[in-house]
N, C-alpha and C positions, 0 to 999 in steps of 0.2 A: 096085881100085875097082869097085863094082857099077854096073850100068846104071840110070839114072834111069827110074822107071816110074810108072804110074798111082797106086799106093799111096803112093809117095813124094810125089807132087804133092798128094794129098789130105791127107797128114800135114802137109805144109808149109802148106797153106791153113788147116788147123785150128789150127796153132800160131801162125802169124804173120798170117793173113788176106790174104796176098799171095803171088804166085809170080812169079819173074823171067823175063824173056824168054829168057835163056840156058837156063833149066831147061825152058821150054816147047819150045824148039828141040831139045832132046835127047830129048824124048818120041817114041816111035814114033807114026806117023800114026794108027793105030787108037785108041791110048790118048788121043791129043790130041783126037780127035773126041768120044770118050766123055766126057772130062773137060769139054769145053765144053758138052756137052749136060747133064751133071750140074750144072754151075755155073748154067746157065740155069734149071733146075728149082729149084735151091737158092735162087736170088735171088727167084724168083717165089713159091714156096710155103713156104719155110722162113724168110723174112725175113732171110736172110743169117746165120742162126745156125750157127756152124761145127760144132756137135755134130750137126746134121742131115745133114751130108755123109755119103754112103755110104763105109764104110771099105774096101770091096772092089769091084772092077770087076764090073759085071753080066755082061760077056762071060766072065770067069773063073768066075763062079758057074754059068753055063750049062754050061761044060765040066765042072765038078765033078759036076753032076747027070747028065750023059750017061754 
């Protein structure tokens, strides 16, 4: 079984519109902080439309560019 990560959480939010506490608990701290920041932006600026959620972590995008 693979480890639950940021991309998994985003996919779950897009599909169901919800994420469970057990899933949140299993996220690494850095991914959890980033996910909460994205959810705040998503709720404020995207009116909660799930297709507006970023598919990939910004942190991982920065690593790819370096």
